C-alpha positions in Angstrom: 50.4 23.6 -116.6 52.6 24.4 -113.6 56.0 22.9 -113.8 56.9 20.5 -111.0 59.5 22.7 -109.4 57.1 25.7 -109.5 54.3 23.6 -108.0 56.7 22.5 -105.2 57.6 26.1 -104.6 53.9 27.1 -104.4 53.1 24.3 -102.0 56.1 25.2 -99.9 55.0 28.8 -99.8 51.4 27.8 -98.8 52.7 25.4 -96.2 55.0 28.1 -94.6 52.2 30.6 -94.7 49.8 28.3 -92.9 52.5 27.4 -90.4 53.2 31.1 -89.8 49.5 31.8 -89.3 49.2 28.9 -86.8 52.4 29.9 -85.0 51.1 33.5 -84.6 47.8 32.2 -83.2 49.1 29.5 -80.9 52.8 29.2 -80.2 55.0 30.1 -77.4 58.5 31.4 -77.3 58.7 31.7 -73.5 61.4 29.4 -72.1 60.4 26.6 -69.7 60.5 27.9 -66.2 60.2 25.0 -63.8 58.9 25.2 -60.2 60.5 23.7 -57.2 58.0 24.7 -54.5 54.5 23.3 -53.8 54.6 21.3 -57.0 52.4 18.3 -57.8 55.1 15.7 -58.4 54.2 12.4 -60.1 50.9 10.6 -60.4 49.9 11.0 -56.7 51.3 14.5 -56.1 54.3 13.2 -54.0 56.1 10.1 -52.9 53.1 9.2 -50.6 50.6 9.1 -53.6 48.0 10.8 -51.4 46.6 13.0 -54.3 46.2 15.9 -51.8 47.0 19.5 -52.5 46.8 21.9 -49.6 49.7 24.3 -50.5 49.2 28.0 -49.9 50.0 28.6 -53.5 46.9 26.6 -54.5 43.8 28.7 -53.9 41.2 26.2 -55.1 38.9 25.4 -52.2 35.1 25.5 -51.4 35.2 29.3 -51.2 36.8 29.8 -54.6 34.7 27.1 -56.5 32.1 29.7 -57.7 35.0 31.4 -59.6 36.4 28.2 -61.1 36.1 28.6 -64.9 37.4 26.9 -68.0 40.6 28.8 -69.1 41.3 26.8 -72.3 40.9 23.5 -74.0 43.4 21.5 -76.1 42.4 18.8 -78.6 44.4 15.7 -79.3 44.4 14.9 -83.0 43.2 11.5 -84.2 42.6 10.3 -80.6 39.5 8.6 -79.3 40.6 7.9 -75.8 42.7 10.1 -73.5 45.0 7.7 -71.7 47.7 10.1 -70.6 47.8 11.9 -67.2 48.7 15.6 -67.4 51.7 17.0 -65.4 52.2 20.7 -64.5 55.6 22.1 -63.8 56.1 25.9 -63.7 54.8 27.4 -67.0 54.5 24.0 -68.8 51.9 21.2 -69.0 53.3 17.8 -70.2 51.0 15.0 -71.3 51.2 11.9 -73.5 48.5 10.5 -75.8 47.5 7.1 -77.2 49.4 7.8 -80.5 52.7 8.2 -78.6 52.9 12.0 -78.8 54.1 13.8 -75.7 53.0 17.4 -75.7 54.7 20.3 -74.0 52.1 23.1 -73.6 52.2 26.6 -72.3 50.2 26.6 -69.1 48.6 30.0 -69.7 47.6 29.7 -73.4 47.8 25.9 -74.2 50.0 26.7 -77.1 52.6 24.1 -78.1 56.2 24.4 -77.2 57.3 21.0 -78.6 55.9 17.5 -79.3 57.9 14.4 -78.9 57.0 11.2 -80.8 57.5 7.9 -78.8 57.4 4.5 -80.3 53.9 3.6 -78.9 51.1 5.2 -76.8 52.1 7.0 -73.7 49.8 6.5 -70.7 52.3 7.1 -67.9 52.2 10.5 -66.3 55.3 12.5 -67.2 57.8 13.1 -64.4 59.7 16.3 -64.4 63.0 16.4 -62.5 66.2 18.4 -62.4 69.3 16.1 -62.8 72.7 17.6 -62.6 71.4 21.1 -63.4 69.3 19.9 -66.4 65.5 19.6 -66.4 64.3 16.3 -67.8 60.9 14.7 -68.6 60.7 11.0 -67.9 57.9 8.7 -69.2 57.2 5.2 -70.6 55.2 3.8 -73.5 53.1 0.8 -74.3 56.1 -1.1 -75.8 57.9 -1.0 -72.4 60.3 1.7 -73.6 61.3 4.3 -71.0 62.5 7.8 -72.1 64.4 10.8 -70.8 63.7 13.9 -72.8 65.1 17.4 -72.4 62.3 19.5 -70.9 63.4 22.7 -72.7 63.7 21.2 -76.2 61.9 17.9 -76.3 65.1 16.2 -77.5 65.6 12.6 -76.5 68.6 12.0 -74.2 68.2 8.3 -73.7 65.7 5.4 -74.2 65.8 1.9 -72.7 63.5 -1.1 -73.0 62.9 -2.2 -69.4 61.2 -5.6 -70.3 61.6 -7.7 -73.4 58.4 -9.8 -73.0 56.1 -9.3 -76.0 53.2 -8.3 -73.8 55.1 -5.9 -71.5 53.8 -2.4 -71.3 54.2 0.7 -69.0 51.1 2.2 -67.5 52.0 3.2 -63.9 53.8 6.5 -63.5 57.5 6.5 -62.5 58.9 7.9 -59.3 62.2 9.7 -58.7 64.4 9.5 -55.7 67.9 10.7 -54.7 69.8 8.2 -52.5 72.7 9.7 -50.7 76.1 7.8 -50.4 75.3 5.6 -53.4 77.5 5.4 -56.5 74.4 6.1 -58.6 72.3 8.4 -56.4 69.7 9.7 -59.0 67.2 6.9 -59.5 64.0 6.4 -61.4 61.6 3.7 -60.2 59.6 2.1 -63.0 56.7 -0.4 -62.6 56.1 -2.9 -65.4 52.6 -4.0 -66.5 51.3 -6.2 -69.2 48.7 -6.7 -72.0 48.8 -10.5 -71.6 45.5 -10.4 -69.8 44.0 -9.7 -73.2 46.3 -12.1 -75.2 45.2 -14.9 -72.8 41.8 -14.9 -74.5 43.4 -15.9 -77.8 42.9 -19.7 -78.1 46.2 -20.4 -79.7 48.2 -18.2 -77.4 50.5 -20.1 -75.0 49.1 -18.5 -71.8 50.9 -17.2 -69.8 54.5 -16.2 -69.1 54.6 -12.5 -68.2 55.5 -11.5 -64.6 55.3 -8.0 -63.3 58.4 -6.3 -62.1 60.0 -3.1 -60.8 63.0 -1.6 -62.4 65.4 1.0 -61.0 67.2 3.1 -63.6 70.1 5.5 -63.3 68.4 8.8 -64.2 71.5 10.2 -65.9 72.0 7.3 -68.3 69.1 4.9 -68.2 71.3 2.0 -67.0 69.5 -0.6 -65.0 70.6 -0.6 -61.4 68.3 -3.5 -60.4 65.2 -5.3 -61.6 63.0 -7.4 -59.3 60.2 -9.7 -60.5 57.2 -9.9 -58.2 56.9 -13.7 -58.8 60.1 -15.4 -57.7 59.5 -18.7 -59.5 60.1 -18.8 -63.3 57.2 -19.8 -65.6 57.1 -23.4 -66.5 54.9 -25.6 -68.7 52.0 -26.8 -66.5 50.0 -28.6 -69.2 50.6 -28.8 -73.0 50.9 -25.3 -74.3 50.0 -23.7 -71.0 52.5 -22.0 -68.6 52.6 -20.5 -65.1 52.9 -18.9 -62.6 52.2 -15.6 -64.3 50.6 -12.1 -63.8 51.3 -9.7 -60.9 51.4 -6.8 -63.3 51.9 -3.4 -61.7 49.4 -1.0 -63.1 50.1 2.0 -60.9 52.8 4.2 -59.5 55.1 3.0 -56.7 54.9 4.6 -53.3 58.2 5.8 -51.8 59.0 5.6 -48.0 62.3 7.5 -47.5 62.2 7.0 -43.7 62.4 3.2 -44.0 64.2 3.2 -47.4 61.3 1.1 -48.8 59.0 1.3 -51.7 55.6 -0.2 -52.1 53.7 -1.5 -55.2 50.4 -3.1 -55.7 49.8 -5.9 -58.2 47.3 -7.4 -60.5 45.8 -10.9 -60.7 47.3 -14.1 -62.0 46.8 -15.0 -65.7 47.3 -18.8 -65.3 47.6 -21.4 -62.6 49.2 -21.6 -60.1 48.3 -18.2 -58.7 51.4 -16.9 -56.9 51.2 -15.1 -53.5 52.5 -12.0 -55.3 49.3 -11.6 -57.3 46.5 -9.3 -56.0 49.0 -8.1 -53.5 50.6 -5.1 -51.7 54.4 -5.6 -51.8 57.2 -3.8 -49.9 60.7 -3.7 -51.3 64.1 -2.3 -50.4 64.6 1.0 -52.2 68.3 0.6 -52.6 68.6 -2.9 -54.0 65.1 -4.0 -54.9 64.9 -6.9 -52.4 61.3 -8.0 -51.5 60.7 -7.4 -47.8 57.1 -8.5 -47.4 53.9 -9.4 -49.4 50.3 -9.1 -48.4 47.8 -10.9 -50.7 44.3 -9.5 -50.8 42.7 -12.3 -52.8 44.1 -15.8 -53.3 43.7 -17.9 -56.5 42.5 -15.0 -58.5 43.2 -16.2 -62.1 41.7 -14.0 -64.7 42.1 -13.1 -68.4 39.7 -11.6 -70.9 38.8 -15.2 -71.8 36.7 -15.2 -68.5 34.3 -12.7 -70.2 33.8 -15.1 -73.2 32.1 -18.5 -73.8 35.6 -19.9 -73.6 36.0 -19.1 -69.9 38.1 -21.6 -68.0 37.0 -23.3 -64.8 39.6 -21.5 -62.7 38.3 -18.0 -63.5 38.6 -15.8 -60.4 36.7 -12.6 -59.5 39.3 -10.2 -61.0 40.0 -8.4 -57.7 43.5 -7.0 -58.3 44.9 -3.7 -57.1 44.7 -1.0 -59.9 45.8 1.9 -57.7 48.8 2.6 -55.5 48.9 2.2 -51.7 48.9 5.5 -49.9 51.4 6.4 -47.2 49.7 8.3 -44.4 50.5 9.6 -40.9 48.2 9.6 -37.9 49.2 10.6 -34.4 52.9 10.4 -35.3 52.5 6.9 -36.7 52.9 6.2 -40.5 51.1 3.3 -42.3 49.8 2.3 -45.7 46.2 2.5 -46.9 45.2 0.3 -49.9 42.0 0.0 -51.9 41.2 -3.2 -53.8 38.7 -3.9 -56.7 36.7 -6.0 -54.2 35.7 -2.8 -52.5 37.8 -3.4 -49.4 40.0 -0.7 -47.9 42.8 -1.8 -45.6 45.5 -0.2 -43.4 48.9 -1.9 -43.3 51.9 -1.7 -41.0 54.8 -0.4 -43.1 57.3 -2.8 -41.5 55.4 -6.1 -42.0 52.2 -5.5 -44.1 50.1 -6.6 -41.2 46.5 -5.4 -41.5 45.6 -2.8 -38.8 42.0 -2.5 -39.9 39.9 -3.2 -42.9 36.6 -1.8 -44.1 34.3 -3.1 -46.8 32.6 -0.3 -48.8 30.2 -2.7 -50.5 28.0 -5.5 -49.2 29.4 -8.3 -51.5 33.2 -8.3 -51.6 33.3 -11.8 -53.2 31.8 -11.0 -56.6 33.5 -9.7 -59.7 35.8 -6.7 -59.0 35.4 -3.2 -60.4 34.6 -1.4 -57.2 37.7 0.5 -56.2 39.8 0.6 -59.4 42.0 3.6 -60.2 42.7 5.2 -56.9 41.7 7.0 -53.7 43.1 10.1 -52.0 44.0 10.8 -48.4 43.9 14.1 -46.4 44.8 14.7 -42.8 41.9 12.7 -41.3 40.2 10.6 -44.0 40.8 8.7 -47.2 38.3 9.0 -50.0 37.3 6.3 -52.6 35.1 6.4 -55.7 33.6 3.1 -56.9 32.1 1.5 -60.0 28.8 1.2 -58.0 28.1 4.9 -58.3 29.2 5.5 -54.7 31.9 7.6 -53.2 32.9 7.3 -49.5 35.1 8.8 -46.8 36.9 6.4 -44.5 38.5 7.6 -41.3 42.3 6.9 -41.2 42.4 6.2 -37.5 40.1 3.2 -37.4 38.6 2.6 -40.9 35.1 3.9 -39.9 33.0 5.1 -42.9 32.4 8.8 -42.2 30.0 9.4 -45.1 29.0 7.7 -48.3 27.2 9.2 -51.3 25.4 7.6 -54.2 25.7 9.6 -57.4 24.0 8.0 -60.4 24.8 9.1 -64.0 23.1 12.1 -65.4 20.1 11.9 -67.7 21.1 10.6 -71.1 24.3 8.9 -69.8 22.7 6.0 -67.9 24.7 3.5 -70.0 27.9 5.0 -68.6 27.7 4.5 -64.7 30.6 4.5 -62.3 32.8 6.8 -60.2 35.9 4.6 -60.1 38.3 7.2 -61.6 41.1 8.6 -59.3 39.9 11.3 -56.9 41.8 14.4 -55.9 41.7 16.6 -52.8 42.2 20.3 -52.9 42.0 21.7 -49.4 38.4 21.0 -48.4 37.2 19.9 -51.9 37.2 16.4 -53.4 37.2 16.3 -57.2 35.8 13.2 -59.0 35.5 12.5 -62.7 32.9 9.9 -63.7 32.0 7.7 -66.6 29.0 9.9 -67.5 31.4 12.8 -68.3 30.6 14.9 -65.2 33.4 16.5 -63.2 32.2 17.1 -59.7 33.5 18.9 -56.6 32.3 17.4 -53.4 32.7 18.6 -49.8 35.3 16.6 -48.0 33.2 17.0 -44.8 30.0 15.4 -45.9 30.2 14.5 -49.6 27.7 17.1 -50.8 28.1 18.2 -54.4 29.4 21.8 -54.4 30.1 22.3 -58.1 29.7 20.3 -61.3 30.8 20.6 -64.9 29.6 18.5 -67.8 32.7 17.6 -70.0 30.7 15.3 -72.4 30.3 18.0 -75.1 32.2 19.8 -77.9 34.9 22.3 -77.1 36.6 25.0 -79.1 40.3 24.3 -78.8 43.4 26.6 -78.8 45.1 24.4 -81.3 42.2 24.2 -83.7 41.7 20.4 -83.4 38.0 19.4 -83.3 37.5 18.0 -79.8 34.9 16.7 -77.4 34.8 15.2 -74.0 33.3 11.9 -72.9 33.8 9.4 -70.1 36.4 9.9 -67.4 38.1 6.8 -66.0 41.8 6.0 -65.4 43.1 9.6 -65.5 42.8 11.7 -62.4 42.6 15.5 -61.9 45.7 17.5 -61.1 45.4 20.6 -58.9 48.4 23.0 -58.6 49.1 26.7 -58.3 45.5 27.7 -58.8 44.9 25.5 -61.9 42.8 22.3 -62.3 43.9 20.0 -65.1 41.3 17.5 -66.4 41.2 15.1 -69.4 37.9 13.8 -70.8 37.3 10.9 -73.1 38.2 7.4 -71.9 37.0 4.1 -73.5 38.7 1.7 -71.1 37.1 -1.8 -70.6 33.6 -0.4 -70.1 33.1 1.0 -73.6 33.2 4.6 -72.3 32.2 7.6 -74.3 35.0 8.6 -76.6 36.8 12.0 -76.3 40.0 13.8 -77.0 40.3 16.9 -74.9 42.5 18.4 -72.1 40.6 21.0 -70.1 42.4 23.6 -67.9 40.4 25.5 -65.2 41.4 28.4 -63.1 39.9 30.1 -60.0 41.7 33.4 -60.7 
């Protein structure tokens, strides 16, 4: 019989030996080396949220596609759905997972530098910024906590809860801005979303009281500088046990307009009557103090919760046509304006100053039915914007006048017919448009005519650098990141369409 202290020593030796073996196989001792040039910053690559990379340091284009190969794969342990967006800065990739782990990985090997444990799942794309000479990683979790972590060590510097509502969550990526001549110049802009859309289906739940908001934090301390709710009227009891107005959750990243000192957000539907004008809307705000400047509502009286998908659906159920993706700030002929895509399948151009619609284009025949057309986001180049849809179509829309330049129908591959849809965020790299689909296919299309130039099936098993058993599946809410000759892709997303499960991060290179 082995005595307890001897047994503990043996187990400790085995543990250390295993750790040493793992570290020798996949660890990194290289210090974090951030990049400040041609970087993909935030969810949409920049303040404009155009998801467009045409930097000289990024060689991925139609000519280099034949050389695009998988460099390494990383598996997320005990994960069935990859909800986090990857971020690349210098020699590190940062990404959160549904278990609340935020991973700092070496870009060349995929080996772990550090792993931070948040209080809940992390879906927001990490934001990497230098504040007062120190590189920080900012992100939020599904308990509405927002964090600042040292990018070199993974040590938490501060944490703040930005909304105390029981259903408040953070899904949209934050933005960073420096405002000169302000007492607190370094600011993080945080959009607040909600899970009350699901809670509203519970018969005993007093639906609904959540209201979406935008919070501006001091990047150095986490102190709240201002907080603005999208719905200006407070919730009140409308009938016994029922409350409103509610909703207007902000699912996606804000768009920053430094020339007008404005920011723009897009909102979700109402959860209960009355449906406020701030629901299903594009909203402009003052960047300095959070004051609302204008609202444009895409669909009025759109009241929707998960109850609308059950036998307990209420008479007021709307078509669920909220905005799930940011407005894109674009410039054409020396004039800047916004382009938004709605779940109805309508793309609109808006004046930045007033929200007035300059043109609108319907990419589907029926824009009145249930949403699910344009969901997670488009991209915009120099001449066109591009939109994937749940109808298996992807289209190019001219920025000048909204004319459809081309439209392609891409059905799911054989064996994945039960997983249709192309509504994941698209990404432009020079003359190539990347699109991930629910059938697990990653495709590269020509921006000129939409023809498929390259494809990679992610719905399979992968050998991973960290030894975690991993496979790909559906691709939905998470978009591709292209920077410095690397293509970052996650695969495996369940979402609301019962997508094929998966737990892998894939890193491609054209070198």
